[in-house]
LOBA-979667 format. One record per residue: x, y, z of N, C-alpha, C, O, CB in turn; residue in one letter. Coordinates in Angstrom, 3 decimals. Glycine has a CB too. Example, Ala and Ser with C-alpha at 12.3 -4.5 7.8 and 13.67 -1.06 7.14 Angstrom:
2
REC       n_px       n_py       n_pz      ca_px      ca_py      ca_pz       c_px       c_py       c_pz       o_px       o_py       o_pz      cb_px      cb_py      cb_pz   rest
REC     13.190     -5.690      7.800     12.300     -4.500      7.800     13.200     -3.300      7.800     14.236     -3.319      8.465     11.308     -4.473      9.046      a
REC     12.850     -2.250      7.080     13.670     -1.060      7.140     12.900      0.030      7.870     13.409      1.138      8.039     14.084     -0.598      5.725      s
This chain:
119
REC       n_px       n_py       n_pz      ca_px      ca_py      ca_pz       c_px       c_py       c_pz       o_px       o_py       o_pz      cb_px      cb_py      cb_pz   rest
REC     91.584    118.554    110.436     92.420    117.369    110.346     92.616    116.883    108.916     91.843    117.143    107.994     91.827    116.272    111.171      m
REC     93.706    116.165    108.823     93.874    115.819    107.430     94.513    114.431    107.346     94.788    113.983    108.460     94.733    116.883    106.691      g
REC     94.781    113.738    106.455     95.374    112.550    106.259     96.844    112.654    105.912     97.132    113.269    104.886     94.663    111.866    105.281      t
REC     97.748    112.157    106.604     99.249    112.160    106.279     99.516    110.881    105.670     99.373    109.863    106.346    100.200    112.371    107.541      i
REC     99.867    110.824    104.540    100.466    109.430    103.903    101.819    109.122    104.176    102.529    109.896    104.819    100.412    109.403    102.403      t
REC    102.230    108.023    103.723    103.713    107.451    103.829    104.652    108.539    103.103    105.692    108.930    103.633    103.874    105.852    103.029      k
REC    104.209    108.995    101.858    104.859    109.840    101.017    105.157    111.257    101.884    106.269    111.784    101.887    103.946    110.028     99.681      k
REC    104.087    111.754    102.562    104.150    112.995    103.249    105.265    112.814    104.276    106.146    113.670    104.364    102.768    113.389    103.897      d
REC    105.261    111.686    105.087    106.111    111.461    106.219    107.605    111.435    105.606    108.557    112.038    106.101    105.689    110.057    107.011      l
REC    107.650    110.656    104.475    109.074    110.509    103.877    109.444    112.086    103.658    110.403    112.549    104.274    109.115    109.519    102.315      i
REC    108.724    112.859    102.830    109.152    114.074    102.544    109.370    114.981    103.796    110.284    115.803    103.723    108.240    114.623    101.633      d
REC    108.641    114.917    104.910    109.065    115.690    106.135    110.250    115.244    106.611    111.102    116.061    106.960    108.133    115.642    107.216      q
REC    110.490    113.784    106.701    111.722    113.426    107.360    112.948    113.821    106.505    113.960    114.243    107.065    111.732    111.924    107.657      i
REC    112.880    113.693    105.143    113.900    114.098    104.142    114.441    115.542    104.389    115.629    115.859    104.434    113.288    114.009    102.710      a
REC    113.257    116.440    104.553    113.477    117.829    104.671    114.166    118.046    105.999    115.195    118.721    106.042    112.168    118.624    104.551      e
REC    113.577    117.432    107.223    114.386    117.822    108.430    115.683    117.300    108.582    116.537    118.010    109.111    113.743    117.485    109.575      r
REC    115.968    116.127    108.185    117.040    115.501    108.204    118.186    115.655    107.117    119.259    115.053    107.100    116.635    114.370    108.288      s
REC    117.768    116.500    106.306    118.639    116.929    105.147    119.185    115.721    104.523    120.368    115.726    104.183    119.810    117.877    105.576      k
REC    118.478    114.719    104.343    118.870    113.465    103.745    118.183    113.335    102.343    117.144    113.967    102.153    118.486    112.263    104.694      m
REC    118.643    112.645    101.475    117.978    112.379    100.225    116.784    111.694    100.338    116.646    110.762    101.131    118.763    111.684     99.373      k
REC    115.839    112.120     99.544    114.420    111.399     99.595    114.557    109.951     99.382    114.057    109.176    100.197    113.406    111.945     98.484      r
REC    115.217    109.511     98.317    115.224    108.112     98.190    115.819    107.127     99.274    115.499    105.955     99.472    115.862    107.898     97.051      p
REC    116.734    107.871     99.907    117.449    107.064    101.060    116.410    106.975    102.239    116.345    105.929    102.884    118.913    107.843    101.604      l
REC    115.603    108.031    102.535    114.573    108.181    103.385    113.474    107.095    103.329    113.051    106.406    104.258    114.049    109.431    103.151      v
REC    113.094    107.099    101.974    112.088    106.240    101.473    112.423    104.813    101.729    111.555    104.030    102.117    111.879    106.472    100.046      k
REC    113.808    104.405    101.498    114.201    103.008    101.697    114.208    102.687    102.944    113.796    101.563    103.230    115.399    102.672    101.203      m
REC    114.645    103.528    103.949    114.580    103.293    105.379    113.268    103.249    106.067    113.104    102.465    107.003    115.309    104.251    105.996      v
REC    112.428    103.950    105.711    111.121    104.024    106.017    110.475    102.679    105.636    109.950    101.991    106.512    110.504    105.199    105.346      v
REC    110.500    102.324    104.467    109.912    101.095    103.978    110.585     99.791    104.581    109.917     98.780    104.801    110.018    101.088    102.445      q
REC    111.810     99.862    104.810    112.447     98.620    105.478    111.963     98.562    106.899    111.707     97.480    107.429    114.077     98.664    105.461      d
REC    111.820     99.837    107.594    111.161     99.829    108.888    109.807     99.092    108.903    109.475     98.221    109.706    110.962    101.239    109.339      f
REC    109.102     99.574    107.910    107.643     99.104    107.866    107.568     97.482    107.564    106.864     96.691    108.191    106.813     99.970    106.646      l
REC    108.366     97.189    106.568    108.613     95.694    106.420    109.014     94.911    107.488    108.504     93.798    107.614    109.534     95.456    105.523      d
REC    109.922     95.341    108.353    110.458     94.725    109.752    109.313     94.661    110.489    109.035     93.534    110.901    111.595     95.572    110.578      q
REC    108.495     95.638    110.803    107.276     95.589    111.787    106.296     94.598    111.222    105.685     93.904    112.034    106.528     97.061    111.975      v
REC    106.056     94.433    109.887    105.120     93.489    109.410    105.702     91.958    109.613    105.020     90.978    109.913    104.811     93.831    107.876      i
REC    106.904     91.983    109.414    107.473     90.579    109.413    107.438     90.041    110.901    107.154     88.870    111.154    109.033     90.566    108.815      d
REC    107.753     91.001    111.887    107.903     90.632    113.268    106.430     90.322    113.836    106.288     89.490    114.733    108.657     91.826    114.090      e
REC    105.337     91.018    113.284    104.104     90.815    113.815    103.641     89.291    113.058    103.070     88.451    113.754    103.094     92.210    113.485      l
REC    103.887     89.057    111.825    103.624     87.920    111.114    104.224     86.858    111.948    103.540     85.842    112.067    104.142     87.969    109.699      k
REC    105.309     86.888    112.520    105.809     85.842    113.298    105.197     85.721    114.826    105.517     84.858    115.644    107.301     86.036    113.322      k
REC    104.302     86.718    115.009    103.606     86.729    116.363    104.496     87.401    117.493    104.278     87.192    118.686    103.251     85.211    116.799      g
REC    105.471     88.187    117.050    106.249     88.862    118.004    105.581     90.243    118.579    104.782     90.873    117.886    107.595     89.132    117.345      n
REC    105.873     90.574    119.594    105.258     91.907    120.138    106.328     93.066    119.901    107.506     92.880    120.203    104.881     91.782    121.820      r
REC    105.921     94.167    119.400    106.832     95.172    119.242    106.440     96.336    120.107    105.340     96.887    120.131    106.946     95.537    117.838      l
REC    107.591     96.649    120.868    107.363     97.595    121.972    108.284     98.890    121.656    109.506     98.746    121.670    107.742     96.881    123.450      e
REC    107.812     99.929    121.421    108.574    101.270    121.206    108.347    102.182    122.485    107.309    102.838    122.573    108.016    102.078    119.810      f
REC    109.231    102.221    123.390    109.002    102.904    124.711    108.522    104.307    124.494    109.135    105.087    123.766    110.297    102.933    125.574      r
REC    107.442    104.618    125.119    106.779    105.913    125.315    105.744    106.166    123.993    104.836    106.997    124.021    107.990    107.142    125.458      d
REC    106.040    105.319    122.860    105.255    105.476    121.644    104.086    104.524    121.744    102.946    104.982    121.676    106.107    105.207    120.358      f
REC    104.287    103.267    121.895    103.207    102.325    122.050    103.741    100.779    121.832    104.930    100.526    121.635    102.046    102.715    120.991      g
REC    102.917     99.985    121.880    103.164     98.584    121.617    102.162     97.799    120.571    100.950     97.892    120.763    103.113     97.909    122.963      v
REC    102.567     97.174    119.679    101.775     96.450    118.617    102.091     95.014    119.030    103.201     94.548    119.289    102.216     96.821    116.995      f
REC    100.892     94.395    119.041    100.860     92.912    119.494     99.879     92.251    118.716     98.877     92.891    118.396    100.526     92.699    121.007      e
REC    100.009     91.052    118.353     99.003     90.269    117.494     98.200     89.506    118.454     98.752     88.808    119.305     99.687     89.272    116.405      v
REC     96.833     89.609    118.357     95.895     88.999    119.096     94.984     87.957    118.217     94.720     88.223    117.044     95.093     90.088    119.747      k
REC     94.587     86.931    118.754     93.672     86.001    118.129     92.256     86.363    118.394     91.881     86.308    119.565     93.930     84.620    118.590      q
REC     91.420     86.725    117.473     90.049     86.786    117.597     89.299     85.563    117.446     89.494     84.879    116.442     89.593     87.656    116.747      r
REC     88.455     85.202    118.331     87.646     83.847    118.184     86.555     83.967    117.045     86.111     85.040    116.634     86.867     83.455    119.634      a
REC     86.208     82.787    116.619     85.111     82.607    115.583     83.877     83.231    116.365     83.810     83.281    117.593     84.860     80.922    115.100      a
REC     82.971     83.671    115.541     81.712     84.263    116.083     80.704     84.253    115.035     80.957     83.965    113.865     81.899     85.692    116.603      r
REC     79.579     84.566    115.470     78.351     84.383    114.454     77.849     86.005    114.455     77.593     86.631    115.484     76.964     83.103    115.090      t
REC     77.774     86.487    113.233     77.364     87.858    113.059     76.087     87.869    112.287     75.575     86.809    111.927     78.438     88.685    112.361      a
REC     75.528     89.087    112.005     74.306     89.274    111.463     74.402     90.203    110.266     74.935     91.300    110.431     73.396     89.761    112.473      q
REC     73.949     89.870    109.121     74.086     90.728    107.950     72.849     91.898    108.255     71.683     91.563    108.468     73.883     89.763    106.407      n
REC     73.277     93.196    108.238     72.183     94.153    108.734     71.172     94.368    107.551     70.068     94.839    107.825     72.830     95.625    109.229      p
REC     71.458     94.077    106.355     70.438     94.204    105.290     69.506     92.962    105.307     68.287     93.133    105.316     71.132     94.360    103.869      k
REC     69.995     91.836    105.310     69.015     90.702    105.257     68.662     90.119    106.536     67.686     89.373    106.612     69.513     89.633    104.436      t
REC     69.404     90.408    107.593     69.369     89.803    108.946     69.690     88.296    109.001     69.303     87.521    109.876     68.008     90.021    109.541      l
REC     70.388     88.025    108.025     70.719     86.657    107.982     72.104     86.439    108.858     73.018     87.262    108.904     70.861     86.201    106.422      e
REC     72.080     85.160    109.547     73.261     84.866    110.331     74.358     84.420    109.486     74.192     83.620    108.565     72.990     83.859    111.352      r
REC     75.648     85.013    109.846     76.836     84.623    109.098     77.832     84.164    110.082     78.008     84.797    111.123     77.396     85.765    108.231      v
REC     78.520     83.048    109.792     79.680     82.738    110.567     80.829     83.498    110.209     81.078     83.681    109.017     79.996     81.390    110.479      e
REC     81.582     83.978    111.136     82.964     84.759    110.968     84.003     83.882    111.479     83.952     83.553    112.664     83.041     86.191    111.775      v
REC     84.956     83.455    110.716     85.966     82.569    111.218     86.912     83.312    112.271     86.820     84.532    112.403     86.788     82.007    110.008      p
REC     87.767     82.604    112.974     88.803     83.136    113.883     89.712     83.787    112.952     89.814     83.419    111.781     89.534     82.043    114.793      a
REC     90.460     84.877    113.522     91.413     85.447    112.733     92.538     86.084    113.716     92.306     86.267    114.911     90.726     86.490    111.773      k
REC     93.553     86.348    113.217     94.563     87.141    113.869     94.476     88.705    113.442     94.248     89.010    112.271     95.975     86.527    113.512      r
REC     94.650     89.574    114.346     94.592     90.900    114.118     95.744     91.602    115.089     96.342     91.009    115.987     93.093     91.393    114.378      t
REC     95.918     92.931    114.730     97.018     93.591    115.324     96.383     94.631    116.251     95.524     95.403    115.825     97.989     94.217    114.250      v
REC     96.843     94.651    117.620     96.320     95.546    118.565     97.417     96.444    118.897     98.556     96.015    119.085     95.750     94.864    119.769      k
REC     97.087     97.771    118.981     97.949     98.834    119.361     97.501     99.399    120.659     96.350     99.800    120.832     98.001     99.884    118.315      f
REC     98.495     99.426    121.636     98.192    100.077    123.023     99.129    101.403    122.979    100.338    101.281    122.777     98.601     98.980    124.426      k
REC     98.559    102.609    123.164     99.159    103.698    123.068    100.120    103.776    124.275     99.829    103.314    125.379     98.209    104.751    122.944      i
REC    101.478    104.495    123.939    102.511    104.705    124.961    102.283    106.041    125.830    101.526    106.945    125.476    103.910    104.761    124.239      g
REC    102.946    106.045    126.867    102.760    107.299    127.790    102.924    108.714    126.998    102.047    109.577    127.040    103.906    107.244    129.014      r
REC    104.069    108.850    126.313    104.364    110.103    125.582    103.320    110.473    124.565    102.932    111.634    124.437    105.682    109.995    124.890      l
REC    102.873    109.478    123.850    101.849    109.728    122.830    100.484    110.240    123.519     99.782    111.163    123.107    101.600    108.369    121.984      m
REC    100.267    109.468    124.622     99.004    109.598    125.242     99.003    111.062    125.789     98.046    111.802    125.560     98.775    108.478    126.375      r
REC     99.934    111.415    126.414    100.275    112.902    126.926    100.202    114.047    125.923     99.733    115.165    126.139    101.720    112.949    127.469      e
REC    100.753    113.581    124.764    100.823    114.722    123.713     99.409    114.790    123.033     99.036    115.852    122.534    102.038    114.440    122.542      s
REC     98.631    113.686    123.008     97.120    113.643    122.486     96.257    114.509    123.336     95.288    115.116    122.879     96.486    112.139    122.516      l
REC     96.698    114.562    124.810     95.910    115.060    125.630     96.111    116.613    125.573     95.190    117.282    126.042     96.110    114.434    126.898      e
REC     97.094    117.212    125.108     97.300    118.651    124.788     96.269    119.173    123.692     95.558    118.424    123.022     98.797    118.863    124.273      e
REC     96.286    120.461    123.610     95.462    121.008    122.456     96.228    120.770    121.217     97.458    120.750    121.231     95.133    122.557    122.600      p
REC     95.532    120.590    120.146     96.200    120.465    118.880     97.209    121.545    118.507     96.918    122.722    118.721     95.210    120.408    117.868      p
REC     98.311    121.233    117.992     99.132    122.167    117.563     98.581    122.974    116.289     97.995    122.401    115.371    100.387    121.515    117.321      a
REC     98.791    124.188    116.312     98.379    125.045    115.238     99.093    124.689    113.851    100.308    124.511    113.772     98.673    126.504    115.648      r
REC     98.274    124.611    112.842     98.884    124.211    111.534    100.079    125.208    111.116    100.160    126.406    111.390     97.726    124.208    110.383      p
REC    100.928    124.467    110.432    102.121    125.531    110.084    101.710    126.191    108.712    101.165    125.544    107.818    103.736    124.741    109.914      r
REC    102.002    127.473    108.622    101.534    128.221    107.525    102.778    128.715    106.743    103.698    129.237    107.373    100.620    129.387    108.001      v
REC    102.846    128.569    105.371    104.122    128.813    104.682    104.225    130.324    104.704    105.380    130.730    104.831    104.181    128.192    103.169      a
REC    103.242    131.290    104.606    103.364    132.605    104.465    103.110    133.083    106.004    102.646    132.308    106.840    102.353    133.182    103.324      a
REC    103.484    134.528    106.318    103.193    134.906    107.515    101.717    135.183    107.738    101.105    135.490    106.715    103.970    135.963    107.798      p
REC    101.060    135.140    108.803     99.735    135.394    108.833     99.691    136.884    109.456    100.415    137.292    110.365     98.940    134.252    109.657      v
REC     98.683    137.614    108.774     98.643    139.113    109.184     97.225    139.055    109.803     96.267    138.589    109.186     98.832    140.320    107.842      v
REC     97.142    139.577    111.114     95.953    139.395    111.927     95.526    141.049    112.022     96.237    141.964    112.439     96.302    138.533    113.528      v
REC     94.270    141.121    111.552     93.590    142.430    111.688     93.409    142.937    112.998     92.950    142.225    113.892     92.342    142.395    111.118      a
REC     93.783    144.281    113.200     93.410    144.698    114.442     92.034    144.952    114.746     91.329    145.462    113.876     94.052    145.726    114.703      k
REC     91.483    144.617    116.052     89.992    144.663    116.264     89.673    146.206    116.386     90.499    147.018    116.801     89.505    143.788    117.650      p
REC     88.421    146.522    115.993     87.980    147.831    116.077     87.502    148.369    117.243     87.503    149.573    117.496     87.124    148.007    115.268      r
REC     87.021    147.339    118.087     86.671    147.896    119.313     87.144    147.041    120.396     87.173    145.836    120.145     85.253    148.116    119.404      m
REC     87.527    147.437    121.573     87.918    146.512    122.722     86.771    146.102    123.447     85.669    146.643    123.350     88.878    147.141    123.694      s
REC     87.071    145.051    124.240     85.946    144.665    125.088     85.589    145.622    126.051     84.429    145.610    126.464     86.189    143.473    125.758      a
REC     86.414    146.478    126.492     86.354    147.632    127.603     85.352    148.654    127.005     84.555    149.169    127.790     87.925    148.405    127.920      q
REC     85.313    148.978    125.779     84.397    150.079    125.264     83.058    149.497    124.970     82.200    150.304    124.614     84.965    150.773    123.962      k
REC     82.711    148.187    125.057     81.405    147.795    124.861     80.822    147.672    126.073     81.125    146.728    126.804     81.269    146.650    124.134      i
REC     79.915    148.605    126.441     79.284    148.621    127.833     77.820    149.112    127.414     77.585    149.880    126.481     80.119    149.706    129.017      e
REC     76.835    148.504    128.309     75.395    148.827    128.021     74.893    150.002    128.912     73.734    150.402    128.811     74.483    147.542    128.268      a
């Protein structure tokens, strides 16, 4: 498994859609800015079958520094919760897709079949 960056996504979308990369970059960035703006306002974003983003208020609490064991007050804060949608959940339950390979893969022929191995 690896990490896919925003640049990687933009490149993939540009290639698949045959759109120019700067246009795709602008659209993706505008989408992400809109998501942030709506969450900042406290709105819930629902993308059917993909998932739901919503802002949750976390209560203030007392935590402990693991090194010094000193008690630390953690203030209340807003955070974003993501609830996975049906299609994403189902696709994650499937075995991982095989990675795409640029060049064809040549598979060597096995030397012995399972039938030939007998004791």
